[in-house]
N, C-alpha and C positions, 0 to 999 in steps of 0.2 A: 566147600570145604572139601577133603579129603578122606578126614576119619570122621566113621559113624559117629554122631551122635545120642551118647546113652541114653533114652528115655523112661525115666519110671512112670511108675501106673499100680495101680491095683488093680488084680489079677480076672475080675469081671467080666462080661461079655461087654456090659455096657461098658467099664473103664478101657476096653481094647475098644471101640469104636470110636468113644473121644481119641484116642493116641492117630487116629487112622482121620478123623476130621482137622489135627491140627495139621498132617503133618502129610496128608496125603498129596494136596496142592502144592506141597512146598519144596523147591528141588535143594533137598536137603538130605543125602544115607544117615540114617538113621537105626539103631535096634533097639528094640524096646523091650526092659525088664521090669519083668511083673513081678509083681509081689501080694500077700494078702494081708490084710490090716487087719487090724486087732478089732475094728468093726465089722470086717468080713467075718471073723474067729465069732466074738461075741454076737448071737442075736436073737439074747435073751432082755436083755438092758432095751428099755424100751428107748425111744428117741424123744420122745417127749419130754425126759427128766434128762437131758441133754441142755446144756449151754453152747455156746460157740468152742468147742473142746476139739483138740484133733484127733477124736474117734475113728476117723477114715484117712488121715492124712501121718500120720505118727510111724509108722515103717519104710513108708513112701518117703516122703521128707528125709529121713534116716540116712536115705541110700544115697543124695544129692548131699546131705554135708557131709558123710564119708567120702566122698568122692567116685563111688561105683557108680552112679549116674550125672549126669550133667545137668539138667533140667527135671522138672518130676511136670505130670498133666495132671486135673483136678478138678473136679467140677465146683465153680468158684463157691457155691452155696455150702459145699462142705470145707471153705476154709477156717480155722482154728480164729478164734480173737484177737489172738498175736502169732504170728508167721515164727520160727524160730530163729531166733540171733543167728547172723552168718547167712540166711537166706532174704530173697526179695520175691516180691511177683514181677515176674517182666513183664505180663500182659494179662489183659482179662480179653478175651473174644468175644466177637458179636453175637457169637451163640444160634441157637434156633429157637422155636418159640416159647416165653417164657412159661406160657399159661399148664393148668395144670386137668385133667382129664378124669371122670367117672369110668372107668372100664367093666363093662357087662357080658354077660354070656349072649351069645351071637341069637339071636331073636329075642331078648328080653328087651324090658321098655324099664322108667323109673317107677312104672308101678310095681314090678317081680321084686323090688330091691328093700330086703326088708333088711338086711346086716352089710355095714359097709366097713370093708379092712382099708385104714389108716393111720401112720402113726404121728400125726400131727392135729394141734387142737385147731391152730389156721384152717386147715383142709375139711374138719367136719364141720368148723363154721359156716364153712362154703357149701357143703352137701347139703345140710340143713334151707341152704335158700334157694338147692332147686327141690328137698322134698323133707320136710319138718319132721316125720313119724318113724327114724330110722334109728338104729341101733349100731356101735361103733366096738370093731376089735382093733389092738394093736395088731402090727403084722411086722416083718422086717425078712429079709434075703434080696436075692437079686430079682431083678425084673419079671425073668423066667419063674423063679419062685415063687412068685406073690402074682400071677397067671393064674399058677397051678391052683393056689388052694380056690381062685375064683372058677378054675373049669371043673374041680373036684366036689364044685360044691359046697365046701366049707364055709365061704360069704357069697352076699350077689351080688358085693359091688366090690371095688380097688380103685383106690385113687394113685393115679402115675403122673407122672411129669409130662406134658404132651412132647419136651425134647427127648427124653429117652424111647419113647415110642418109636422117635422120628431115628431116631441114631440107631437101634436094632432094627429098620425097617417093617414095623410092626403094625398092622392098621387093622384092629382088633372092632369092634362095637362100644362105641364110646357118646359121651354128651362132654363137653366141656364148659369143667365148673366157673359161676362166677367169683369175683372177688379178687383179693389180693395174693398171689405168691410170696413166697422166701424170696428176700432180694437173691439177689445174681443169677436165680433159677433158670436155665438154660446156656449161660456161657460158661467159659472154661478156664484156667488161672491155670498157665504157665508157670511155673517157681523156678527160680535158679539162684546161684551163691552169690554173692554181692561184685564179685566180680568178675561174675561171667557175663559176655556183649555179647549177645548174637543179633544180627540186624535183621534178620530173619524173622525171628520171632519178634520181638519190641516193635516190630514194623504190626502186628497184629495185634496191637493194642489201641481197646476203643474206649479207656476211660478221658475224660475231659482233663487238660490240663490246666486244672484246679487249684491243684494246692499241691506242696513242698515241701514233706516231711523229713527233716533231718536228725533225727533223733536214732537210734538202735533201733526202737523193736514202734512199731509202726500199726496199729489196731485197725486202721480205717484201709481194704481194701482199696477203695477208689483213692485214693488219697497214693499222690506220687513217690516213692519211697526211696530217700539216699541217705545212708550213713554219710556226716559227713565229719565222724569223728570215728577214730578205732581204741579197744581197748589193749593195749601190751602190759602182759605179764609180767610182777615183776618177783625175785624170789623172798621169801620169807620166810619166819618159824613161827608157829605154835605159841602163843606166850599161854606158861601155866597159870593155875592160882587164881580165875577169872572170879570175881564175884558177881558180875554183874559186864553186858555186852551193850554195845551201840553201834546201830549202822543206818546209816545214812543214804545208801544207794543199793538200790537188788542186785547192781552187779557184786557187791564185796559179800552182800549176802549169800548169793550163791557160792562164791569161790569159796568162804569160810566156814561155812555149814558143815563139812566131813570135819572140824577141828575141834566145833560146839563142845562146851559141857554143859551139863542139862541147870542154867543159872537166869536169872532173873534177860531178857533182852529190849530194849530198849530204839525204839527205830520210827522212821521216816517215810510216810507211806505204806500205803495202801497193798501195793505189788512189792515191796521188800517186806510185809508181813507175811507175805502167800509164800518166799521162798524161803521162812522161816518155821512154816506149819508144823505142828508137834513141839514147840517149846514154847516155855511162858513169857509170851512176847504183848509189851503195852506201844498202840501206836500215836503218837502225837498228833496230835491234832490240828497244829501248824505243820507244814508241809515244810519243814526247812529244818536247821540246826537250830532255831530258835525255839521251836516248838520241843526239840528232846530236851536244853537247858530247863524248859519251862518242867517237865518232866521229872527230871532232874530235884529239880527243888521239894518234890514230895517227898523224897525218897532221904534216908538218912544213909549215908556215905561216909561214916566213921568206919576207919578202918579198911573201907571198901577197895576192890584191886578191880578198876574199868578198863577193860579191855575194846578196842575201836579199829579194827576193822575196818581202812579208807580206801582214798583214791590218794595219787600221791598231790602232794599239794590243796588238800580240803582244807576250808576256811577256815579259821583259827576259835570261833564263836564256842564250840564246845573246848577243845582242847582251854582255852581262858578261863573257863568260868571253873573246871576239874580240876586243873594243877592248883589252884586252890583247897581243895576240897580233898580230895585223895588221892590214890598212884592210879596214874592213868601210863597206858604203855597204847600206843599208837601202831597202826601193824599198815602200810601202804602193801595194798595188796598190787596194785596197778597201776599205770598213768593212763592218760586219754592225751591220743594227739590225732590231730588234721590227718583226713584219708589223703591216701598217693592216690587215688583212683579220680578220672576224670568227669566234674559233677554237671550236671545239668544244668541248661543256659537258667540261669532265675527268670531272663527277661519271658519265657516261654510262660510264665505262672501268676496267679492274680493273690493266694495270698503264698506264705513260706510260714512253716511253723519250727519254732524253737523251743529244745527240751530241758537245755543246760546253759550256765554259765559258756561251757564248754562249745559247745556251737557256734553260739555267736561270734565267741573267739575265732572259730574254723573259718567263718565265713566271712571274716574281714581279714583274714589270710588270705583268704583263697582271691574274693574280691573288692580289697581294699576297704571296700565302705558297707554301710546297709544302705538297701535299697529303699528311699523315699514316695517310690511312686507303687509299693507294695503292702498289703495289710500282712501287719507281721502279728504273729501269733505268739504266745509265751506260755510253757507248761511254769510254774512258779512264780513267786513275789523274785526271788532272786534274777530269775532268768528276763522277768519284764526291769527291771533294772539296769542288766545289761542292754538290753535293747534300748533303752529310752538312754544309754549313756550318764 
């Protein structure tokens, strides 16, 4: 590779060491781009209150999405629940020791530990297995900043991932904690754009080839993610005078949100509802178009103007119902097409996850027919019906 690979990562000493761990052994010229993440700036928010968000990854991934960087390196445990659309996990590395350590001052032992710093409930539980009569305080900051609080006497112990100590070349006085740790702790994640393929990096991937996920957004970092469909935007105009809106996909909600007036919204799925936070949203119990129709039956639609931003070629269940009840404006925002990328060989996997009828059709277009020797999983009843044929 003649041109240097641009590698995005956080600006902390640990993150810089992680980049070296990945690229040091490889014969790939690379140029690191270090950025301060939101999580590095905000040192007041307790990590206890955070779910799997992009607290530490947002700014780094933005560099990859914008094309300013080719790949990103993250602590795999910091990955958000959902990788941003347009990106993929190219590899999860073998990593380092996944255990946690309770670090103490030199010459001290567990009997001297009265106050322990950690921002994890699970780590608190594990510390108590070693010593029950300790108090806990939250802590944030780099590994160096955390150790400084220990050596200054602010606390008697601090819990640190053993992998972090190894990567930074630190050998403090410590004991290994019993119990479980955060999933993927000690491992690194390499994130790239969907259309980027770098064999040397893909070869670092230690994930078992169990499950192939074909939808646009994958929530399980251990699954191999290949979006078999692509979204093509269509030109559209905003519809004025709406009294109600309908959204049957998260993609439509995201694209049309800037044009919404403050009107009641009926939608399918919790992910779609999340894109519409701040508006008056009712979510159908049945996560398909028929569920929206059931919601609409509870509303007086006389004189209503319902606007339905949607995918081109959407099922007609909703329009068949509304065209007899009120004025309906349908706005095709995008079309779904089969990817032009070379897909992985399905023979390598035991399970294949289909997320929509479009993914089923795309698979059939690429491979001719559905495999009968695999476990085929579906998201939603309509997708299941397409699989069953």
